[in-house]
C-alpha positions as CSV (number, residue, x, y, z in Angstrom):
1,M,24.8,6.6,13.8
2,Q,23.3,3.5,12.1
3,P,25.2,2.0,9.1
4,L,23.6,2.6,5.7
5,A,21.4,-0.1,4.5
6,P,21.1,-1.0,0.8
7,Q,18.4,0.9,-1.0
8,G,15.1,-0.8,-0.6
9,T,16.0,-2.4,2.7
10,P,13.2,-2.0,5.2
11,R,14.3,0.1,8.2
12,R,11.2,-0.1,10.3
13,C,11.0,-2.8,13.0
14,P,14.6,-3.9,13.0
15,R,15.3,-7.2,14.8
16,A,11.6,-8.1,15.3
17,G,10.8,-4.8,17.0
18,L,13.4,-4.9,19.7
19,E,14.3,-1.2,19.0
20,N,10.7,0.0,18.6
21,P,8.1,-1.6,20.9
22,A,5.3,-0.3,18.7
23,C,6.2,-2.7,15.9
24,P,5.1,-6.0,17.5
25,V,1.9,-4.3,18.8
26,T,1.1,-3.0,15.3
27,A,1.7,-6.5,13.9
28,L,-0.6,-8.1,16.5
29,I,-3.3,-5.6,15.7
30,L,-3.0,-6.1,12.0
31,A,-3.1,-9.9,12.4
32,S,-6.1,-9.8,14.8
33,P,-9.8,-9.6,14.0
34,L,-9.5,-5.9,14.9
35,A,-8.1,-5.3,11.4
36,D,-11.7,-6.0,10.1
37,R,-10.6,-8.8,7.7
38,D,-12.7,-11.8,6.7
39,M,-12.2,-14.8,9.0
40,K,-11.0,-16.8,6.0
41,V,-7.9,-14.6,5.9
42,H,-7.1,-15.4,9.5
43,L,-7.7,-19.1,9.0
44,T,-5.4,-19.1,6.0
45,A,-2.7,-17.3,8.0
46,G,-3.1,-19.7,10.9
47,A,-2.7,-22.7,8.5
48,L,0.4,-21.2,7.0
49,I,1.9,-20.6,10.4
50,A,1.1,-24.2,11.4
51,I,2.8,-25.5,8.2
52,G,5.8,-23.3,8.9
53,I,6.1,-24.6,12.5
54,G,5.7,-28.2,11.3
55,L,8.5,-27.7,8.7
56,W,10.7,-26.2,11.4
57,I,10.1,-29.2,13.6
58,V,11.0,-31.6,10.8
59,N,14.1,-29.6,10.0
60,K,15.2,-29.7,13.7
61,A,14.6,-33.5,13.8
62,V,16.6,-34.1,10.6
63,L,19.5,-31.9,11.8
64,R,19.5,-33.7,15.2
65,A,19.5,-37.1,13.4
66,R,22.5,-36.0,11.2
67,G,24.4,-34.8,14.3
68,E,24.3,-31.2,13.0
69,D,22.3,-29.9,16.0
């Protein structure tokens, strides 16, 4: 039996889909051109992901320089 989650907490796709293999597949389909969205949406999403990865790299470098690896 799963512990109760606070009301409003999403219960689908816990832990990045490790309990339900359909979740990552659904996410990939919705993020792909198969979702029939304008290409501008995909380019914007790609740019945001690239920015997030860049910030993650900067964060890792700062933590490593401060010795908080």
